[in-house]
C-alpha positions in Angstrom: 68.2 96.1 100.4 67.3 98.5 97.7 68.4 102.1 98.5 66.9 105.2 97.0 69.0 108.4 97.2 67.6 111.7 96.0 69.4 113.6 93.3 69.9 116.5 95.7 72.5 114.5 97.7 74.9 114.2 94.7 76.0 117.8 95.3 77.1 117.0 98.8 78.7 113.7 97.6 77.6 111.6 100.5 74.4 110.3 102.2 73.9 109.1 105.8 70.7 107.7 107.4 69.3 105.0 109.7 66.4 102.8 108.8 64.3 100.2 110.5 65.6 96.7 109.9 63.0 94.3 111.2 62.5 93.1 114.7 64.3 90.7 117.0 61.4 89.3 119.0 59.7 92.4 120.3 62.8 94.7 119.9 62.9 97.0 116.9 66.2 96.8 115.1 67.9 99.5 113.0 70.5 99.6 110.2 73.0 102.4 109.7 73.6 103.4 106.0 76.5 105.4 104.6 76.9 106.1 100.9 79.4 108.1 98.9 79.0 109.4 95.3 81.7 108.6 92.8 81.7 111.3 90.1 84.0 109.2 87.9 81.6 106.3 87.5 78.4 108.3 88.3 77.4 105.7 90.9 76.7 105.6 94.6 78.8 103.2 96.7 77.1 102.3 100.0 78.0 100.4 103.2 75.6 99.3 105.8 75.7 97.9 109.3 72.8 96.3 111.1 72.2 95.0 114.6 71.5 98.3 116.4 68.6 98.6 118.9 68.5 102.4 118.8 68.2 104.6 115.7 70.7 107.1 117.1 73.4 104.4 117.4 72.8 103.3 113.8 73.1 106.8 112.6 76.1 107.3 114.8 77.8 104.5 112.9 77.1 106.2 109.6 78.4 109.5 110.9 81.7 107.7 111.8 82.0 106.7 108.2 81.5 110.3 107.2 84.3 111.3 109.6 86.5 109.0 107.5 85.5 111.0 104.5 86.6 114.3 106.0 89.8 112.9 107.5 91.1 110.5 104.8 89.7 112.0 101.6 87.2 110.9 99.1 89.4 108.5 97.1 90.4 106.5 100.2 86.8 106.4 101.5 85.4 105.1 98.2 88.0 102.4 98.2 87.1 101.5 101.8 83.4 101.4 101.1 84.0 99.1 98.1 86.0 96.8 100.3 89.3 97.3 98.4 91.5 98.2 101.4 91.4 94.9 103.2 95.1 94.3 103.7 95.2 90.6 102.8 92.8 91.0 99.9 94.8 93.9 98.5 98.0 91.8 98.6 96.4 88.8 96.9 94.4 90.7 94.3 96.8 93.5 93.4 100.2 93.7 95.0 101.6 90.2 94.3 100.7 90.5 90.6 102.2 94.0 90.6 105.6 92.8 92.0 105.8 89.8 89.7 104.5 91.2 86.4 104.7 95.0 86.5 107.9 95.3 88.5 109.3 92.0 87.3 111.0 91.7 90.7 113.9 89.3 91.0 113.9 87.0 94.0 110.1 86.8 94.1 110.2 83.7 96.3 111.9 85.6 99.2 109.7 88.7 98.7 106.5 86.6 98.6 107.6 85.0 101.9 107.8 88.4 103.4 104.2 89.1 102.1 103.0 85.9 103.8 104.4 87.2 107.2 102.8 90.6 106.6 99.4 89.0 105.9 99.8 86.9 109.0 100.0 90.0 111.2 97.8 92.6 109.4 95.2 90.1 108.0 91.9 91.8 107.6 93.1 95.2 108.8 92.0 98.1 106.6 95.0 99.7 104.9 93.9 103.2 105.8 93.9 102.2 109.5 97.5 101.1 109.5 99.2 104.0 111.3 102.6 104.4 113.0 101.6 102.7 116.2 100.3 99.7 114.3 103.6 99.4 112.3 105.5 99.6 115.6 103.4 96.7 116.9 104.3 94.8 113.8 108.1 95.4 114.3 107.9 94.3 117.9 105.9 91.2 117.0 108.4 90.4 114.2 111.5 90.6 116.5 109.8 88.5 119.3 108.5 85.8 116.9 110.5 82.6 116.8 111.3 81.1 113.4 112.6 77.7 112.2 114.2 77.2 108.8 112.8 73.7 108.5 110.4 71.5 110.5 112.0 70.3 113.7 114.9 72.7 113.2 116.4 75.0 115.9 114.4 78.1 116.7 116.0 81.5 116.0 114.9 85.2 116.1 115.2 87.8 113.3 117.9 90.4 113.7 117.1 94.1 113.4 118.8 94.1 110.0 116.4 91.4 108.7 113.4 93.2 110.3 114.3 96.3 108.3 113.9 94.2 105.1 110.3 93.3 106.1 109.6 97.0 107.0 110.9 98.1 103.7 108.6 95.8 101.9 105.7 97.0 104.0 106.6 100.6 103.2 106.6 99.9 99.5 103.3 98.1 99.7 101.7 101.0 101.5 103.1 103.5 99.0 101.6 101.4 96.2 98.3 101.5 98.0 98.6 105.2 98.4 99.2 105.6 94.6 96.2 103.4 93.6 93.7 103.9 96.4 94.6 107.3 97.9 95.4 106.0 101.4 98.1 107.4 103.5 101.6 106.1 104.4 102.8 106.4 108.0 106.4 107.7 108.6 109.1 104.9 108.7 112.1 107.1 109.4 112.2 106.0 113.1 111.6 102.4 112.3 114.3 101.7 109.8 117.6 102.9 111.2 120.9 101.9 109.5 122.6 102.6 112.8 120.8 99.6 114.4 122.1 97.2 111.8 125.1 95.0 112.5 126.6 93.9 109.1 128.1 90.5 109.0 131.9 90.8 109.0 134.3 88.3 107.5 138.0 89.0 108.0 140.5 87.8 105.4 144.2 87.6 106.1 146.7 89.2 103.7 147.7 85.7 102.6 144.1 84.8 101.7 143.8 88.1 99.8 146.9 87.2 97.8 145.5 83.8 97.0 142.3 85.4 95.7 144.3 87.7 93.4 146.3 84.7 92.1 143.0 82.9 91.4 142.0 85.6 89.0 145.0 84.6 86.8 143.8 81.0 86.8 140.1 81.8 86.2 140.6 84.0 83.2 143.7 82.8 81.4 142.4 83.9 78.0 140.6 87.0 78.9 143.1 89.5 80.5 140.4 92.2 80.6 138.3 90.1 83.0 141.4 89.3 85.1 142.2 93.0 85.5 138.6 93.9 86.3 138.3 91.3 89.1 141.7 92.1 90.5 140.6 95.8 90.7 137.4 94.7 92.5 139.3 92.6 95.0 141.9 95.3 95.7 139.2 98.0 96.2 137.2 95.7 98.4 140.2 94.6 100.6 142.0 97.9 100.9 139.1 100.4 100.9 136.4 98.3 102.7 133.9 99.0 99.9 130.6 97.1 99.8 129.7 95.2 96.7 127.0 97.7 95.6 129.5 100.6 96.2 132.1 98.9 94.0 129.7 98.3 91.1 128.5 101.9 91.2 132.0 103.4 90.9 132.8 105.4 87.7 135.7 107.3 86.4 134.7 110.5 88.1 135.1 108.8 91.6 138.7 107.8 91.0 140.7 110.8 92.2 144.3 109.5 92.2 146.2 106.7 90.4 149.8 105.8 91.2 152.5 105.3 88.6 151.5 101.6 88.1 147.9 102.6 87.5 146.5 101.2 90.8 143.6 102.9 92.5 144.7 104.7 95.6 141.9 107.1 96.3 138.2 106.7 95.6 135.8 109.5 96.5 132.1 108.6 96.2 129.4 111.1 97.1 126.8 108.3 97.0 125.8 108.0 100.7 128.5 110.6 101.4 131.2 107.9 101.7 134.9 108.5 101.4 137.1 105.5 100.7 140.9 105.7 100.6 144.1 103.7 101.3 146.4 105.0 104.1 149.0 106.4 101.7 146.4 108.3 99.8 145.9 111.0 102.4 148.9 113.0 101.1 147.4 113.0 97.6 144.1 114.6 98.5 
């Protein structure tokens, strides 16, 4: 259908109308038309919807599209009219390539598996329509959905900790869409709560800890600097309860006290406001 839009509408930036669209038997049909002007390309982008039996209904559909323009902004509306905000299409055409090539993300296989699950739920949803309630529905669906690691294997359900990884990927995807298409990102602060996570705990006896320290001497007989480094990592992990990422972000400024034998006793890290110390370090603070 060829559409003629007068030059006078460019100043407003949009155009809405309803036109006759043939007959279905003896019933006159109408088509709603919404168009938005892209100043960057100097072109009109239009979207139409037929099947209306009343002209006012067809025009009402076009007015709903204009409401999107006033609510979500021009950039997001243009992207929607051009069909760019279909969730699955956006993932396949843009986001996967962005993760693999632009971000050069490690562990792409696991992250792409998360994208497969996101596409399964959101499918053809428009990205600009994904609000807080829709994300909450996704989290509920994710936690109640049974999984199997292999065909015929035992079913299991995702933990809240694992669901947070999926939500974090969704959040990043929606932020990327916001940067490229001008859409909005719903708040995730009440959906990803560290307090809901239950980290896996493995307890080692002091005898096992001693065996790990002794293993450092066997693993690095010719490189004493590596032996000392790994002994320090093991001591800090065992005595302070540090996580791996905390250990690898410790620098000299965090070490507040060393005993006479140069062993770490007190580590103060402002990252995540964490204080780590051995029991006998309290008197040294």
